[in-house]
VOMI-83125 format. One record per residue: residue number from 0; chain; z, y, x of N, C-alpha, C, O in turn. Coordinates in steps of 0.05 Angstrom, whole numbers. Example, Ala and Ser with C-alpha at 12.3 -4.5 7.8 and 13.67 -1.06 7.14 Angstrom:
% VOMI-83125
  resi  chain    n.pz    n.py    n.px   ca.pz   ca.py   ca.px    c.pz    c.py    c.px    o.pz    o.py    o.px
     0      A     156    -114     264     156     -90     246     156     -66     264     169     -66     285
     1      A     142     -45     257     143     -21     273     157       1     258     161      23     268
END
This chain:
% VOMI-83125
  resi  chain    n.pz    n.py    n.px   ca.pz   ca.py   ca.px    c.pz    c.py    c.px    o.pz    o.py    o.px
     0      A    -190     370      56    -163     378      48    -154     361      25    -130     353      24
     1      A    -172     357       6    -164     341     -18    -158     312      -9    -139     300     -19
     2      A    -174     301       9    -169     274      19    -142     272      33    -127     253      29
     3      A    -136     292      49    -110     292      63     -87     294      43     -66     281      47
     4      A     -90     311      23     -70     314       2     -65     287     -12     -41     279     -16
     5      A     -86     273     -19     -83     246     -32     -70     226     -13     -54     209     -22
     6      A     -75     228      13     -62     211      32     -32     216      33     -17     197      35
     7      A     -25     241      33       4     248      33      18     238       8      40     226       9
     8      A       5     242     -15      16     231     -41      18     201     -39      38     190     -48
     9      A      -2     188     -27      -2     159     -24      22     150      -8      35     130     -15
    10      A      28     164      14      51     156      31      77     159      15      94     141      17
    11      A      80     180       0     105     185     -16     108     162     -36     130     151     -39
    12      A      87     156     -51      88     135     -71      94     108     -58     109      92     -68
    13      A      82     103     -35      85      78     -20     114      74     -12     126      53     -16
    14      A     126      95       0     154      93      10     174      89     -13     191      72     -12
    15      A     170     105     -34     188     102     -57     185      75     -71     204      62     -79
    16      A     160      66     -73     154      40     -85     167      17     -69     178      -1     -81
    17      A     166      19     -42     178      -2     -26     209      -2     -29     221     -23     -29
    18      A     221      22     -32     250      24     -36     258       9     -61     277      -6     -61
    19      A     244      15     -83     249       2    -109     244     -28    -107     259     -44    -118
    20      A     222     -35     -94     213     -63     -92     234     -80     -78     240    -102     -87
    21      A     244     -71     -55     264     -86     -40     289     -91     -56     300    -113     -57
    22      A     299     -70     -70     323     -73     -86     318     -93    -109     335    -110    -115
    23      A     294     -90    -122     288    -108    -144     285    -137    -135     296    -155    -148
    24      A     272    -142    -113     268    -169    -102     294    -181     -94     299    -205     -98
    25      A     311    -165     -81     337    -175     -72     355    -183     -96     368    -204     -96
    26      A     354    -166    -116     370    -172    -141     359    -197    -155     374    -213    -166
    27      A     333    -200    -154     320    -223    -167     328    -249    -153     333    -269    -167
    28      A     330    -248    -127     339    -272    -112     366    -280    -120     372    -304    -122
    29      A     384    -261    -124     411    -267    -133     412    -279    -161     428    -296    -167
    30      A     395    -269    -179     393    -280    -206     384    -309    -206     394    -325    -221
    31      A     363    -314    -190     352    -341    -189     369    -360    -171     364    -384    -171
    32      A     388    -349    -157     405    -364    -139     389    -379    -118     394    -402    -113
    33      A     370    -365    -107     354    -376     -85     358    -358     -61     366    -335     -64
    34      A     351    -368     -37     355    -352     -13     335    -328     -13     313    -329     -24
    35      A     344    -307       0     327    -283       2     303    -288      20     283    -274      19
    36      A     306    -308      38     283    -315      55     260    -325      37     237    -318      42
    37      A     267    -341      17     246    -352      -1     233    -329     -17     208    -329     -20
    38      A     249    -310     -26     237    -287     -40     219    -271     -21     198    -261     -29
    39      A     228    -268       4     212    -254      24     186    -268      30     165    -255      33
    40      A     187    -295      31     163    -311      37     143    -312      13     120    -317      18
    41      A     153    -306     -11     136    -309     -34     130    -282     -47     109    -270     -42
    42      A     148    -273     -65     143    -249     -80     137    -225     -62     117    -211     -66
    43      A     154    -221     -42     151    -197     -25     125    -200      -8     109    -182      -6
    44      A     122    -224       5      99    -228      23      73    -227       9      54    -213      17
    45      A      71    -241     -13      45    -242     -28      40    -215     -41      17    -206     -43
    46      A      61    -202     -50      57    -175     -63      48    -154     -43      29    -139     -49
    47      A      60    -154     -19      52    -133       1      25    -140      13      13    -123      26
    48      A      16    -165      10     -11    -172      20     -33    -167       0     -57    -172       6
    49      A     -26    -158     -23     -46    -152     -44     -68    -133     -35     -91    -137     -41
    50      A     -60    -111     -20     -81     -93     -10    -101    -106       8    -125    -101       6
    51      A     -91    -124      26    -110    -138      44    -129    -155      28    -153    -156      34
    52      A    -119    -169       7    -136    -186      -9    -157    -170     -24    -181    -177     -25
    53      A    -149    -147     -35    -167    -130     -49    -189    -119     -31    -213    -119     -38
    54      A    -181    -110      -7    -201    -100      13    -220    -122      21    -244    -118      25
    55      A    -209    -147      25    -225    -169      33    -247    -176      13    -270    -180      20
    56      A    -239    -178     -12    -259    -184     -34    -280    -162     -36    -304    -168     -38
    57      A    -271    -137     -35    -289    -114     -38    -309    -114     -14    -332    -108     -18
    58      A    -299    -120      10    -316    -120      34    -336    -143      34    -358    -139      42
    59      A    -327    -166      25    -345    -189      23    -368    -184       4    -391    -191      10
    60      A    -362    -172     -19    -382    -166     -39    -402    -145     -28    -426    -145     -36
    61      A    -392    -128     -10    -409    -107       1    -423    -116      27    -439    -102      38
    62      A    -417    -141      35    -430    -152      59    -418    -141      85    -432    -142     106
    63      A    -394    -131      85    -381    -120     109    -362    -140     121    -337    -138     118
    64      A    -373    -161     134    -357    -182     146    -337    -173     167    -315    -183     169
    65      A    -345    -153     183    -327    -142     204    -302    -130     192    -280    -132     204
    66      A    -304    -118     169    -281    -107     156    -261    -129     148    -237    -126     151
    67      A    -272    -151     138    -255    -174     129    -240    -185     153    -215    -188     152
    68      A    -255    -192     174    -242    -205     197    -223    -185     211    -201    -192     219
    69      A    -232    -160     215    -216    -140     228    -191    -134     212    -170    -129     224
    70      A    -193    -134     186    -170    -130     169    -149    -151     173    -125    -145     176
    71      A    -157    -177     174    -138    -199     177    -126    -200     205    -102    -201     209
    72      A    -144    -198     226    -134    -199     253    -116    -175     259     -95    -178     271
    73      A    -126    -151     252    -110    -127     257     -84    -127     241     -63    -119     253
    74      A     -84    -135     216     -60    -134     200     -39    -153     211     -15    -147     211
    75      A     -48    -177     220     -28    -197     230     -16    -187     257       7    -192     262
    76      A     -32    -174     273     -21    -162     298      -2    -139     291      19    -137     303
    77      A     -10    -122     272       8    -101     263      35    -113     253      56    -103     260
    78      A      33    -134     236      57    -146     224      76    -156     245     100    -151     245
    79      A      65    -172     264      82    -185     284      93    -165     305     117    -166     311
    80      A      76    -148     315      84    -130     337      96    -104     328     118     -96     336
    81      A      81     -90     311      90     -63     302     113     -65     282     134     -53     285
    82      A     108     -80     260     128     -80     238     154     -93     246     175     -81     242
    83      A     153    -117     258     179    -129     267     191    -114     290     215    -113     293
    84      A     174    -101     307     184     -84     328     199     -60     318     222     -55     327
    85      A     187     -46     299     201     -23     287     225     -31     272     247     -19     274
    86      A     223     -52     255     245     -61     238     269     -70     255     292     -64     248
    87      A     264     -84     278     286     -93     295     298     -70     311     321     -71     320
    88      A     282     -49     316     292     -25     329     311      -9     311     330       3     319
    89      A     304     -10     285     321       3     265     348     -11     263     369       1     263
    90      A     347     -38     262     371     -54     260     364     -83     269     344     -94     259
    91      A     378     -95     288     372    -122     298     368    -141     275     385    -142     256
    92      A     347    -157     276     341    -176     254     352    -204     260     344    -216     279
    93      A     370    -213     243     380    -240     245     360    -259     232     351    -254     210
    94      A     353    -280     247     333    -299     237     346    -326     231     360    -337     248
    95      A     343    -336     207     355    -362     199     345    -385     217     323    -384     227
    96      A     362    -405     220     356    -428     236     331    -443     226     313    -450     242
    97      A     329    -446     200     306    -460     188     280    -444     192     259    -455     196
    98      A     283    -417     191     260    -400     196     249    -404     224     225    -405     228
    99      A     267    -405     243     260    -409     271     247    -436     276     228    -439     292
   100      A     258    -457     263     249    -484     268     225    -493     251     211    -512     258
   101      A     221    -480     228     200    -489     210     178    -467     204     155    -472     209
   102      A     187    -444     194     168    -424     185     153    -410     208     128    -407     206
   103      A     167    -402     229     153    -389     251     134    -408     266     112    -399     273
   104      A     142    -433     271     122    -452     283      98    -456     265      75    -460     274
   105      A     102    -455     238      80    -458     219      60    -435     222      36    -438     221
   106      A      71    -410     224      54    -387     228      38    -390     254      14    -384     254
   107      A      51    -399     275      37    -402     301      15    -424     299      -7    -421     310
   108      A      21    -445     284       2    -467     281     -23    -458     265     -45    -463     274
   109      A     -18    -444     243     -41    -434     227     -57    -414     242     -81    -413     240
   110      A     -43    -396     257     -57    -376     273     -74    -390     295     -97    -382     299
   111      A     -63    -410     307     -77    -425     328    -102    -439     317    -123    -439     329
   112      A     -99    -451     293    -121    -465     280    -144    -445     274    -167    -451     277
   113      A    -136    -422     263    -156    -401     257    -171    -393     282    -195    -390     282
   114      A    -157    -389     305    -170    -381     330    -189    -402     340    -211    -396     350
   115      A    -181    -428     337    -199    -450     345    -224    -451     328    -246    -455     337
   116      A    -220    -448     301    -242    -450     283    -263    -428     287    -287    -433     283
   117      A    -254    -405     295    -272    -382     298    -285    -382     325    -306    -368     329
   118      A    -274    -396     344    -284    -395     372    -305    -417     377    -300    -435     393
   119      A    -327    -415     364    -349    -436     366    -361    -437     394    -368    -459     403
   120      A    -363    -415     407    -376    -415     434    -359    -428     455    -370    -435     477
   121      A    -334    -433     450    -317    -448     469    -326    -477     471    -324    -490     492
   122      A    -337    -487     449    -345    -515     447    -375    -519     450    -385    -541     457
   123      A    -390    -498     445    -420    -499     447    -429    -471     456    -429    -453     440
   124      A    -438    -469     480    -447    -443     491    -471    -431     477    -476    -407     478
   125      A    -486    -449     463    -510    -439     449    -503    -430     420    -520    -420     406
   126      A    -478    -435     412    -470    -428     385    -463    -399     383    -462    -384     403
   127      A    -458    -390     358    -450    -363     353    -423    -365     338    -420    -381     320
   128      A    -404    -348     346    -378    -348     333    -380    -340     303    -388    -318     297
   129      A    -373    -359     286    -375    -354     257    -351    -367     244    -343    -390     251
   130      A    -338    -353     225    -318    -366     208    -332    -376     183    -338    -360     165
   131      A    -338    -402     183    -356    -413     162    -341    -421     137    -316    -419     135
   132      A    -356    -429     117    -345    -438      91    -327    -463      96    -306    -466      84
   133      A    -336    -481     114    -320    -505     121    -294    -496     134    -273    -509     129
   134      A    -295    -476     151    -270    -466     164    -251    -455     143    -227    -459     144
   135      A    -263    -441     123    -247    -430     101    -233    -452      85    -210    -449      77
   136      A    -247    -475      81    -235    -498      67    -212    -509      83    -191    -516      71
   137      A    -216    -512     109    -194    -523     126    -169    -506     124    -147    -516     121
   138      A    -173    -480     126    -150    -461     127    -137    -460      99    -112    -457      98
   139      A    -152    -463      78    -141    -464      51    -124    -489      47    -104    -489      33
   140      A    -133    -512      59    -117    -536      57     -90    -533      71     -70    -544      62
   141      A     -90    -518      93     -64    -513     106     -46    -496      89     -21    -497      90
   142      A     -58    -479      72     -42    -462      54     -28    -480      34      -6    -473      25
   143      A     -41    -502      25     -28    -520       6      -3    -533      19      16    -538       5
   144      A      -4    -537      45      20    -548      59      42    -527      58      65    -534      54
   145      A      35    -502      62      55    -481      61      67    -479      33      91    -475      30
   146      A      50    -481      12      59    -480     -16      78    -504     -21      99    -500     -35
   147      A      71    -527     -11      89    -551     -14     116    -545      -1     137    -552     -12
   148      A     116    -533      22     141    -526      36     157    -506      19     182    -509      17
   149      A     144    -487       7     158    -467     -10     171    -480     -34     193    -474     -42
   150      A     156    -499     -47     167    -513     -70     191    -530     -62     211    -531     -77
   151      A     189    -543     -39     212    -559     -30     236    -542     -23     259    -549     -27
   152      A     230    -518     -12     251    -499      -6     265    -489     -31     289    -486     -32
   153      A     249    -483     -51     260    -474     -77     277    -495     -89     298    -489    -100
   154      A     269    -520     -88     284    -543     -98     311    -546     -83     332    -551     -95
   155      A     309    -542     -57     333    -543     -40     353    -521     -47     377    -525     -46
   156      A     342    -497     -53     358    -474     -59     370    -474     -87     388    -459     -94
   157      A     359    -492    -104     367    -493    -132     398    -497    -134     409    -516    -122
   158      A     411    -480    -148     439    -482    -151     455    -471    -128     479    -476    -125
   159      A     442    -456    -111     454    -443     -88     477    -425     -97     475    -410    -117
   160      A     500    -427     -84     523    -411     -92     516    -382     -88     507    -373     -67
   161      A     521    -367    -109     515    -338    -108     535    -324     -91     559    -325     -96
   162      A     526    -310     -71     544    -296     -53     545    -266     -59     563    -252     -49
   163      A     526    -256     -74     525    -228     -81     521    -225    -111     507    -241    -123
   164      A     533    -204    -122     527    -198    -150     501    -183    -151     497    -164    -136
   165      A     483    -191    -169     457    -177    -172     461    -147    -177     479    -139    -192
   166      A     445    -131    -164     448    -102    -167     440     -93    -195     451     -74    -206
   167      A     420    -107    -206     410    -100    -233     411    -124    -251     415    -147    -242
   168      A     407    -119    -277     405    -141    -296     379    -156    -290     362    -146    -275
   169      A     376    -180    -302     352    -196    -296     327    -181    -304     307    -181    -289
   170      A     327    -169    -328     303    -154    -337     296    -131    -319     273    -126    -312
   171      A     317    -115    -312     312     -92    -294     303    -101    -266     287     -87    -254
   172      A     313    -124    -257     304    -134    -231     274    -140    -231     260    -133    -212
   173      A     264    -152    -253     236    -158    -255     220    -132    -257     199    -128    -244
   174      A     230    -113    -274     216     -88    -278     213     -72    -252     192     -62    -246
   175      A     236     -70    -237     235     -55    -212     217     -69    -191     204     -56    -176
   176      A     217     -96    -191     200    -110    -172     171    -105    -178     155    -100    -160
   177      A     164    -107    -204     136    -102    -212     127     -73    -208     106     -68    -197
   178      A     145     -54    -216     138     -26    -212     136     -19    -182     118      -4    -174
   179      A     154     -31    -167     154     -25    -138     128     -35    -125     116     -21    -109
   180      A     120     -59    -132      96     -70    -120      71     -55    -129      52     -52    -114
   181      A      71     -46    -154      49     -30    -165      47      -4    -150      25       5    -143
   182      A      69       9    -145      69      35    -130      60      30    -101      46      47     -90
   183      A      68       8     -89      60       1     -62      30      -2     -60      17       9     -41
   184      A      18     -16     -79     -11     -21     -78     -26       5     -83     -46      11     -69
   185      A     -18      21    -103     -31      47    -109     -29      66     -85     -48      78     -77
   186      A      -5      68     -74       0      86     -51     -17      78     -27     -29      95     -14
   187      A     -18      52     -21     -33      43       2     -63      47      -2     -77      53      17
   188      A     -72      44     -26    -101      48     -32    -109      77     -27    -130      83     -16
   189      A     -92      96     -35     -97     125     -29     -99     130       1    -118     143      10
   190      A     -80     118      16     -80     122      45    -104     109      58    -118     122      74
   191      A    -110      84      51    -133      70      63    -160      84      57    -176      88      75
   192      A    -164      90      32    -190     102      24    -194     129      38    -216     135      47
   193      A    -173     144      39    -175     170      53    -180     167      82    -196     182      94
   194      A    -166     149      95    -169     145     124    -197     134     131    -209     143     150
   195      A    -207     115     115    -234     104     120    -255     126     116    -274     127     132
   196      A    -252     143      96    -271     164      91    -272     184     115    -293     192     124
   197      A    -248     191     126    -247     209     149    -259     196     173    -274     209     189
   198      A    -254     170     178    -264     155     201    -294     154     200    -308     157     221
   199      A    -305     149     176    -335     147     173    -348     174     179    -370     175     191
   200      A    -335     196     171    -345     222     177    -346     227     207    -364     241     217
   201      A    -327     215     222    -325     218     251    -343     198     266    -345     199     290
   202      A    -357     180     251    -375     161     263    -362     138     278    -373     128     298
   203      A    -338     130     269    -324     107     282    -337      81     272    -345      79     249
   204      A    -339      61     291    -352      35     284    -336      19     263    -312      24     259
   205      A    -351       1     249    -338     -15     228    -315     -32     239    -294     -35     226
   206      A    -320     -44     263    -299     -60     275    -274     -44     281    -251     -52     274
   207      A    -277     -20     293    -255      -3     299    -240       7     274    -216       8     274
   208      A    -255      13     253    -243      21     228    -226      -2     217    -204       2     208
   209      A    -237     -27     219    -223     -50     208    -198     -56     224    -176     -61     212
   210      A    -200     -56     251    -177     -63     267    -155     -41     268    -132     -47     275
   211      A    -162     -17     261    -143       5     263    -135      16     236    -114       9     225
   212      A    -153      31     224    -146      46     199    -142      27     176    -121      29     162
   213      A    -161       8     171    -158     -10     149    -134     -29     153    -118     -33     135
   214      A    -132     -40     177    -109     -58     183     -83     -44     180     -64     -55     169
   215      A     -81     -20     191     -56      -4     188     -50       3     159     -28       0     150
   216      A     -71      12     146     -68      20     118     -59      -3     100     -41       1      84
   217      A     -72     -26     103     -65     -49      86     -38     -61      95     -26     -76      80
   218      A     -29     -55     119      -3     -65     129      19     -46     123      43     -52     128
   219      A      13     -22     112      33      -3     105      54     -14      86      78      -9      90
   220      A      46     -30      66      66     -42      48      86     -59      63     110     -58      59
   221      A      76     -76      82      94     -93      98     112     -76     116     135     -81     118
   222      A     100     -55     128     115     -38     146     138     -24     132     161     -26     140
   223      A     131     -10     110     152       5      96     172     -14      83     196      -8      84
   224      A     163     -36      72     181     -56      59     200     -67      80     224     -69      75
   225      A     190     -76     103     207     -88     124     226     -68     136     249     -75     141
   226      A     217     -43     140     235     -23     152     257     -16     133     281     -14     140
   227      A     250     -13     107     271      -7      87     290     -30      84     314     -27      80
   228      A     279     -55      84     296     -79      83     315     -80     107     338     -87     104
   229      A     305     -72     130     322     -71     154     344     -50     151     367     -55     159
   230      A     337     -27     141     357      -6     136     379     -15     117     402      -7     119
   231      A     371     -32      98     390     -42      78     403     -68      88     418     -81      73
   232      A     398     -75     113     409     -99     126     400    -125     111     415    -144     110
   233      A     376    -124     100     364    -147      87     344    -160     106     320    -160     101
   234      A     354    -172     128     337    -183     148     320    -206     138     297    -209     146
   235      A     330    -222     119     315    -245     109     290    -235      95     269    -248      97
   236      A     292    -213      81     268    -202      67     248    -191      87     224    -194      84
   237      A     259    -177     107     242    -164     128     226    -186     143     202    -183     147
   238      A     240    -207     152     227    -228     168     209    -245     150     186    -251     158
   239      A     219    -253     127     204    -269     108     178    -256     100     158    -268      96
   240      A     180    -229      96     156    -213      88     134    -216     109     111    -221     101
   241      A     140    -214     134     120    -215     155     109    -243     158      85    -247     160
   242      A     127    -263     158     118    -291     161      99    -299     138      77    -309     142
   243      A     108    -294     113      92    -301      90      66    -285      89      45    -296      82
   244      A      67    -259      96      43    -243      96      22    -253     116      -2    -254     110
   245      A      31    -260     141      12    -270     161      -1    -296     153     -25    -300     158
   246      A      14    -314     140       2    -339     130     -17    -333     107     -39    -344     106
   247      A      -9    -316      89     -25    -308      66     -51    -295      75     -72    -300      64
   248      A     -49    -277      95     -73    -263     105     -94    -282     115    -118    -279     108
   249      A     -86    -301     132    -106    -320     143    -116    -339     122    -140    -343     119
   250      A     -98    -351     107    -105    -373      89    -118    -363      63    -137    -375      53
   251      A    -109    -341      52    -119    -331      26    -137    -307      29    -160    -307      19
   252      A    -128    -287      43    -144    -262      46    -171    -268      60    -191    -256      54
   253      A    -170    -287      80    -195    -294      93    -207    -320      83    -231    -322      78
   254      A    -190    -340      80    -199    -367      72    -212    -368      45    -234    -380      42
   255      A    -200    -356      24    -211    -358      -3    -238    -344      -6    -256    -356     -17
   256      A    -241    -318       3    -267    -305       0    -289    -320      15    -312    -322       6
   257      A    -282    -331      39    -302    -346      55    -310    -371      40    -334    -378      40
   258      A    -291    -384      27    -297    -408      12    -316    -403     -11    -333    -419     -17
   259      A    -314    -380     -23    -330    -373     -47    -356    -359     -39    -377    -363     -52
   260      A    -355    -341     -19    -378    -324     -13    -394    -332      12    -415    -321      17
   261      A    -384    -351      27    -398    -360      51    -386    -349      77    -366    -334      77
   262      A    -397    -358     100    -386    -352     126    -389    -323     135    -404    -308     124
   263      A    -373    -316     155    -373    -289     166    -378    -290     196    -363    -303     211
   264      A    -399    -277     206    -404    -276     235    -381    -261     248    -371    -241     238
   265      A    -373    -271     272    -350    -259     286    -359    -248     313    -343    -247     332
   266      A    -384    -240     315    -395    -232     341    -383    -205     352    -384    -200     375
   267      A    -372    -189     334    -361    -164     342    -333    -167     355    -323    -148     367
   268      A    -321    -190     351    -293    -194     360    -293    -211     386    -309    -230     389
   269      A    -275    -204     404    -273    -217     430    -250    -237     430    -233    -238     413
   270      A    -251    -254     451    -229    -273     454    -203    -259     461    -181    -270     457
   271      A    -205    -235     471    -180    -219     477    -166    -212     450    -142    -213     449
   272      A    -182    -205     430    -170    -200     403    -155    -225     393    -133    -223     382
   273      A    -168    -248     396    -156    -273     386    -131    -281     403    -112    -291     392
   274      A    -133    -275     429    -110    -281     447     -86    -265     439     -64    -276     437
   275      A     -89    -239     434     -67    -222     426     -56    -231     399     -32    -231     395
   276      A     -73    -239     381     -65    -249     355     -47    -274     359     -26    -276     346
   277      A     -55    -292     376     -40    -317     381     -14    -310     396       7    -321     389
   278      A     -15    -293     415       9    -285     431      30    -272     413      54    -277     416
   279      A      20    -255     394      39    -241     377      55    -260     360      79    -255     355
   280      A      43    -281     350      58    -300     333      76    -318     350      97    -326     341
   281      A      68    -323     375      84    -339     393     109    -323     402     131    -335     403
   282      A     106    -298     408     128    -282     419     150    -279     398     174    -280     406
   283      A     144    -274     373     166    -271     353     181    -297     349     205    -297     344
   284      A     166    -320     352     180    -346     351     198    -349     376     221    -359     373
   285      A     188    -342     399     203    -345     424     229    -328     424     250    -338     431
   286      A     227    -303     415     250    -286     413     271    -297     394     295    -297     399
   287      A     261    -307     371     279    -318     350     292    -344     359     316    -349     353
   288      A     278    -360     374     288    -386     383     311    -383     402     329    -400     402
   289      A     312    -362     418     333    -359     438     360    -356     426     379    -369     435
   290      A     363    -338     407     390    -333     396     390    -327     366     409    -316     355
   291      A     368    -336     352     366    -333     323     367    -303     314     378    -297     293
   292      A     356    -286     331     354    -258     323     333    -244     339     325    -253     361
   293      A     323    -222     329     305    -205     345     320    -179     350     325    -163     332
   294      A     328    -175     375     345    -152     382     329    -127     384     304    -127     382
   295      A     343    -104     389     329     -79     393     312     -79     418     290     -68     418
   296      A     322     -92     439     307     -93     464     281    -110     460     260    -103     471
   297      A     284    -132     445     260    -149     440     241    -134     422     217    -137     424
   298      A     252    -118     403     235    -102     386     219     -82     403     196     -76     397
   299      A     232     -71     423     218     -52     441     195     -66     456     174     -54     460
   300      A     200     -91     464     179    -106     478     155    -111     459     132    -109     468
   301      A     160    -117     434     139    -121     414     122     -95     412      98     -96     410
   302      A     136     -72     411     122     -47     409     105     -41     433      83     -30     431
   303      A     116     -48     457     101     -44     482      75     -60     482      54     -51     489
   304      A      77     -86     473      54    -103     471      33     -92     452       9     -93     457
   305      A      43     -81     430      25     -68     410      10     -45     422     -14     -42     418
   306      A      25     -27     435      12      -3     448      -8     -11     469     -29       1     472
   307      A      -1     -32     485     -19     -41     507     -45     -52     495     -66     -45     505
   308      A     -43     -67     474     -67     -79     461     -86     -56     452    -109     -56     458
   309      A     -75     -38     436     -92     -17     426    -100       3     447    -121      16     445
   310      A     -83       6     468     -91      23     490    -115      12     505    -134      27     511
   311      A    -115     -15     510    -138     -28     523    -162     -27     506    -184     -23     516
   312      A    -159     -31     480    -182     -31     462    -195      -4     460    -220      -3     458
   313      A    -180      17     462    -192      44     460    -203      54     486    -223      69     487
   314      A    -189      47     508    -196      59     534    -208      38     554    -215      45     576
END
């Protein structure tokens, strides 16, 4: 009962934190006179991915490799299918032309490279699927390309004509952004810790805990932030949040710990898991490419794919 109570408190803190965070980040974008997509790709995306990074480091130190991989694979599937699906069902998401032509293909490329790096048995039947330290280095190098893109984007946005008056003063924008992200992290930790504790009592496997409870719990910041951003018609923040988070999850949440602590065996994960991960990143690019938006109908398709994947995995 105490665990459930803390989980409920965690959800309340999480939702309120995301509300404050979106307003603060949006106001900050107007003060810096940069596009909200850039804020979504950086401050919002990296901030909401903080729980994944914390769980990854903690799991690597404890020797729980399945938790690390399941967290990243599950979170990215949640982000692409569940979060964008729900957010676009709330309100259709308009996707910028540059996002469709540059950022979404980059997500697909990095996801594809991750899948190839981890699929050792495709190239050598006697090998064992492992995400090695060398793989971590490769994926971290791709993150530097993403950072270069962000810096060039910031330079391009410099001096952007302000189209909205900031909701808060510069100082309050920073304070609300920081407080919001702090509440998001604290709230998500309550939910994840409680959920993992209950799952362990029920005897659920480490892989299943990682792909479901941990992935969902650490993706709660992205989910709540994107849904609230959609309700506020801040599509750039909602979409940028998911794109930046998915890149951050693979390159930093997985790549950095592997680089420092060594490789992770991936024997518990199937090619079906990797296929769904790859398909999820491709589908959101495909929907966006058609008319530069993700409609309610397309959001429904994303949710159906999400339910089918987890339905097959459970049954």
